[in-house]
C-alpha positions in Angstrom: 7.8 26.0 -1.8 5.6 28.8 -0.4 6.4 30.3 3.0 8.6 27.2 3.7 5.8 24.8 3.0 5.8 22.0 0.5 2.9 22.6 -1.8 1.1 19.3 -2.5 -1.5 18.2 -5.2 -3.8 15.2 -4.7 -4.9 13.1 -7.7 -7.8 11.3 -6.3 -10.4 12.5 -3.7 -11.8 9.5 -2.0 -11.2 7.3 1.1 -7.3 7.2 0.9 -7.1 10.9 0.1 -9.0 11.6 3.3 -6.7 9.6 5.2 -3.6 11.2 3.7 -4.8 14.9 4.1 -5.8 14.1 7.7 -2.4 12.5 8.4 -0.7 15.7 7.1 -2.7 18.0 9.3 0.0 18.4 12.0 2.9 18.8 9.7 4.1 22.4 9.8 6.0 22.1 6.4 3.1 20.7 4.3 0.0 22.3 2.6 -2.4 20.7 0.3 -2.8 23.3 -2.5 -5.0 21.4 -5.0 -7.0 18.3 -5.6 -8.0 16.7 -9.0 -10.8 14.1 -9.4 -13.5 13.8 -12.1 -16.5 13.8 -9.6 -15.4 14.4 -6.0 -12.9 17.1 -6.0 -15.2 20.0 -5.2 -16.6 18.3 -2.1 -13.1 17.2 -1.0 -11.8 20.8 -1.3 -14.7 22.2 0.7 -14.4 19.5 3.4 -10.7 20.1 3.8 -10.2 23.7 2.9 -8.2 23.0 -0.2 -7.8 26.2 -2.3 -7.9 24.7 -5.8 -9.8 21.8 -7.3 -10.0 20.4 -10.8 -11.8 17.6 -12.7 -8.7 17.0 -14.8 -5.3 16.4 -13.1 -3.5 17.9 -16.1 -5.0 21.2 -15.3 -3.8 20.9 -11.7 -0.2 20.0 -12.8 0.0 23.4 -14.6 0.2 25.2 -11.2 3.7 26.4 -11.2 3.9 26.5 -7.3 2.9 22.8 -7.0 6.0 21.0 -5.6 4.8 17.3 -5.4 1.9 15.1 -6.4 0.2 12.3 -4.4 -1.1 9.6 -6.8 -4.2 8.4 -5.1 -6.4 7.2 -8.0 -7.4 3.8 -9.4 -4.5 1.6 -10.4 -5.0 1.7 -14.1 -4.5 5.5 -14.1 -1.2 5.5 -12.2 1.1 5.3 -15.2 -0.5 8.2 -17.0 -0.4 10.5 -13.9 3.2 9.6 -13.1 4.4 10.3 -16.7 2.6 13.6 -16.8 3.6 14.7 -13.3 7.2 13.5 -13.5 8.0 16.6 -15.7 8.8 18.7 -12.7 6.8 17.4 -9.7 8.1 15.0 -7.0 5.9 11.9 -6.7 4.2 9.9 -4.0 2.5 6.9 -5.5 0.0 4.7 -3.7 0.2 1.0 -3.9 0.2 -1.0 -6.1 2.6 0.7 -8.4 0.7 0.0 -11.7 -0.9 -2.7 -13.8 2.1 -4.4 -15.5 5.8 -4.5 -16.0 5.7 -2.4 -19.2 4.0 0.3 -17.4 6.6 0.1 -14.5 9.2 0.6 -17.1 7.6 3.7 -18.6 7.3 5.1 -15.0 11.0 4.5 -14.4 12.0 6.2 -17.6 9.8 9.2 -16.9 11.3 9.6 -13.3 14.9 9.0 -14.3 14.6 11.4 -17.3 13.4 14.3 -15.1 15.3 13.6 -12.0 12.3 14.1 -9.7 12.1 12.2 -6.3 9.8 9.2 -6.3 8.4 7.7 -3.2 6.3 4.4 -3.2 3.6 4.5 -0.5 3.9 1.5 1.6 2.9 2.4 5.1 3.9 -0.9 6.7 7.4 0.2 6.6 6.4 3.1 9.0 4.0 1.3 11.3 5.2 1.6 14.8 4.7 -2.0 15.9 6.2 -3.3 12.8 9.2 -1.0 13.0 9.7 -2.4 16.5 9.5 -5.9 15.3 12.3 -5.1 12.7 14.4 -3.4 15.5 14.2 -6.7 17.5 15.3 -8.8 14.5 18.0 -6.4 13.6 19.5 -6.4 17.1 19.6 -10.2 17.2 16.9 -10.6 19.8 15.2 -13.3 17.7 18.4 -15.0 16.4 18.4 -15.8 12.8 15.0 -15.1 11.3 13.7 -18.0 9.2 10.0 -17.2 8.7 7.8 -14.1 8.6 4.0 -13.9 8.3 1.9 -10.9 7.4 -1.9 -10.9 7.2 -4.4 -8.4 6.4 -8.1 -9.4 6.4 -11.4 -7.5 6.1 -14.7 -7.7 4.3 -13.9 -5.9 1.1 -12.5 -2.7 -0.4 -14.0 0.8 0.2 -14.5 1.9 -3.4 -16.3 0.1 -6.2 -13.6 0.3 -8.7 -11.6 -2.3 -6.6 -14.1 -5.0 -7.7 -13.6 -4.2 -11.4 -10.4 -6.0 -12.4 -10.1 -3.8 -15.5 -9.5 -0.9 -13.2 -7.7 -2.7 -10.4 -5.8 -5.4 -12.2 -6.8 -8.1 -9.7 -8.3 -8.9 -6.4 -7.2 -9.0 -2.8 -3.6 -10.2 -3.8 -3.3 -7.1 -6.0 -4.8 -4.8 -3.3 -3.3 -6.1 -0.1 -0.8 -8.8 -1.0 1.3 -5.9 -2.3 1.6 -4.7 1.3 3.0 -8.1 2.5 5.5 -8.4 -0.4 7.0 -4.9 0.1 7.1 -5.4 3.9 8.9 -8.7 3.7 11.5 -7.1 1.2 12.0 -4.2 3.6 12.1 -6.2 6.7 14.8 -8.6 5.2 16.9 -5.5 4.1 16.0 -6.0 0.4 17.0 -9.7 0.2 16.4 -11.3 -3.2 12.9 -12.9 -3.7 13.6 -16.2 -5.5 10.2 -18.0 -5.7 6.4 -17.5 -5.3 3.7 -20.1 -4.6 0.1 -19.0 -4.3 -3.5 -20.4 -3.8 -6.4 -18.1 -4.3 -10.1 -18.1 -4.9 -13.3 -16.2 -4.9 -15.3 -17.5 -2.0 -17.7 -14.8 -0.9 -17.9 -11.9 -3.4 -18.3 -13.9 -6.8 -21.4 -11.7 -7.5 -19.2 -8.6 -7.5 -15.8 -9.6 -9.0 -13.9 -12.2 -10.8 -10.8 -11.2 -8.8 -9.6 -13.1 -5.7 -11.1 -12.4 -2.4 -8.9 -14.8 -0.4 -5.3 -15.7 -1.0 -2.4 -17.4 0.7 1.0 -16.7 -0.8 4.5 -18.0 0.1 7.5 -16.1 -1.0 11.0 -17.4 -0.5 13.9 -14.9 -0.1 17.6 -15.5 -0.3 20.0 -13.5 1.8 23.5 -12.5 0.7 25.0 -15.3 2.8 22.8 -17.8 0.7 20.4 -18.6 3.6 16.7 -18.7 2.8 13.7 -17.0 4.6 10.2 -18.4 4.0 7.5 -15.7 4.2 3.7 -16.1 4.0 1.1 -13.5 3.1 -2.4 -14.3 4.1 -5.0 -11.8 2.6 -8.7 -11.7 2.6 -11.6 -9.6 1.4 -14.0 -12.2 2.8 -13.4 -11.8 6.6 -16.1 -9.9 8.5 -15.8 -8.1 11.9 -13.4 -5.4 11.2 -9.8 -5.0 10.0 -7.3 -7.7 11.2 -3.7 -6.7 10.4 -0.8 -8.6 12.1 2.8 -9.8 11.7 4.6 -12.8 13.1 8.4 -13.1 13.0 10.1 -16.4 13.9 13.9 -16.8 14.6 16.2 -19.4 15.9 16.3 -17.6 19.3 12.8 -16.1 19.6 9.5 -14.9 18.2 7.5 -11.8 18.2 3.9 -11.1 17.4 2.5 -7.8 16.4 -1.3 -7.3 16.3 -1.7 -3.9 14.7 -5.2 -2.8 15.7 -6.8 -5.4 18.0 -3.7 -5.7 20.3 -4.0 -2.3 21.7 -7.7 -1.5 21.2 -10.4 -0.8 23.8 -12.6 -3.8 24.4 -16.0 -2.2 24.3 -19.5 -3.6 24.7 -22.5 -1.5 23.5 -26.1 -2.6 23.2 -26.9 0.1 20.8 -23.8 0.3 18.7 -21.1 3.0 18.4 -20.3 5.5 15.7 -17.0 4.0 14.7 -15.1 1.0 16.1 -12.3 0.1 13.5 -12.0 0.2 9.7 -14.4 -2.4 8.1 -16.4 -3.1 11.3 -19.7 -3.7 9.6 -21.6 -4.0 13.0 -20.7 -2.3 16.2 -23.5 -3.7 18.5 -22.1 -6.0 21.2 -18.3 -6.4 21.8 -15.9 -4.6 19.6 -12.1 -3.8 19.4 -12.5 -0.1 19.5 -9.4 1.4 17.9 -7.7 4.8 18.9 -5.2 6.8 17.0 -5.9 4.6 13.9 -3.9 6.5 11.3 -0.9 6.7 13.7 -1.1 2.9 14.3 -1.0 2.3 10.7 1.9 4.7 10.1 0.3 7.1 7.8 1.4 10.4 9.4 5.0 9.0 9.8 5.0 8.0 6.1 3.8 11.4 4.9 6.1 13.3 7.2 9.0 11.4 5.7 7.8 12.2 2.2 7.6 15.9 3.1 11.2 15.7 4.2 12.2 13.9 0.9 10.7 16.8 -1.1 12.4 19.3 1.2 15.7 17.6 0.3 16.4 16.4 3.9 15.9 12.6 3.4 16.1 10.0 0.8 13.0 7.8 0.1 12.8 4.9 2.6 10.6 3.0 0.0 11.7 3.4 -3.6 10.6 2.7 -7.2 12.8 -0.4 -7.1 10.8 -1.7 -4.1 7.6 -0.9 -6.0 8.8 -2.9 -9.1 10.0 -5.8 -7.2 6.7 -5.9 -5.4 4.8 -5.8 -8.7 6.9 -8.7 -10.0 5.9 -10.8 -7.0 2.2 -10.0 -7.5 2.4 -11.1 -11.1 4.2 -14.3 -10.0 1.5 -15.0 -7.4 -1.2 -14.9 -9.9 0.8 -17.0 -12.4 1.4 -19.6 -9.6 -2.3 -19.8 -8.8 -3.2 -20.0 -12.5 -0.6 -22.8 -13.3 -0.7 -24.7 -9.9 3.1 -24.6 -9.4 5.8 -22.6 -7.8 7.1 -19.7 -10.0 10.8 -18.8 -10.0 11.9 -15.2 -9.9 12.8 -13.1 -11.8 9.5 -13.4 -13.7 9.4 -11.5 -16.9 5.9 -11.3 -18.3 4.0 -9.2 -20.8 0.7 -9.7 -19.1 -1.5 -6.6 -19.3 -2.6 -7.1 -15.7 -2.1 -9.7 -13.0 -5.5 -11.3 -13.1 -4.8 -12.4 -16.7 -2.3 -14.8 -15.4 -5.0 -16.5 -13.2 -8.3 -15.9 -14.9 -7.8 -14.6 -18.4 
């Protein structure tokens, strides 16, 4: 650390990197030292005042003062970056973890061999409204929780590589179902997932991808006392009108609903349109749910503040490599379920190269 600040390197310089560096802006113990990306690193560095930029992340990793690396690149590249960076740099890895279970095993071996700290970036475990929902459940306000639903819907991903299943590994289930699966596991204090059932299809974007753009997935969890909880993930790249992200928690004594963005947005009418309403709002003429403090509502600053404290040695990761691998296994099982038309029991060992291969080889 330099002058008491954690020196961070970004691998990736697109939409999610912008969110992360903006979310770190008020942290007094963090500094973005370098960024690496084949094409956009110089522009990102100029925009955000980052001292060093590289086209090859391996050159960035040679910086001796670099403390930690944020893996913010396409999914297919995660395993290589983690293996290279684990030799001395702490790690923050965006979701989903990687393309398959074999890569996950390689990542585990690299992290365990070096002893670096690994944090899996699942911001739903830091989202203020969702934290409050968990507090209500944990204090018994809802009775015994028996069903949880998480949905995330918008009109499609920000970057072109998401449409290419060779780079992404799948469609909306890979991209956003991973949020729900990790959230359920965290909300239920890491109860054991025992089965997955999924329906998915490509309804709107068949001209862009062979990945799924709409999916509904049921995951059943078993608590230590043997009781079961049914969870539902409802995910869409086919829904227009801006981001819709919400949670519903049902218990024997109550229920809570958390609408992440629309529930506390400004209801705005504009005849000419506004500069920005909410993520994925394609049109802003007429009525919009105009968001404020968007990154804070998502939980990005809280997530990154926690990671900085992990690197400083003041905290242990709230979301771990074990969580990431368990989430990946549920993703794979969801695609297998959709492909086979049946419920898939967990654990689900598979040598599939990527989840989409279990649905549409």
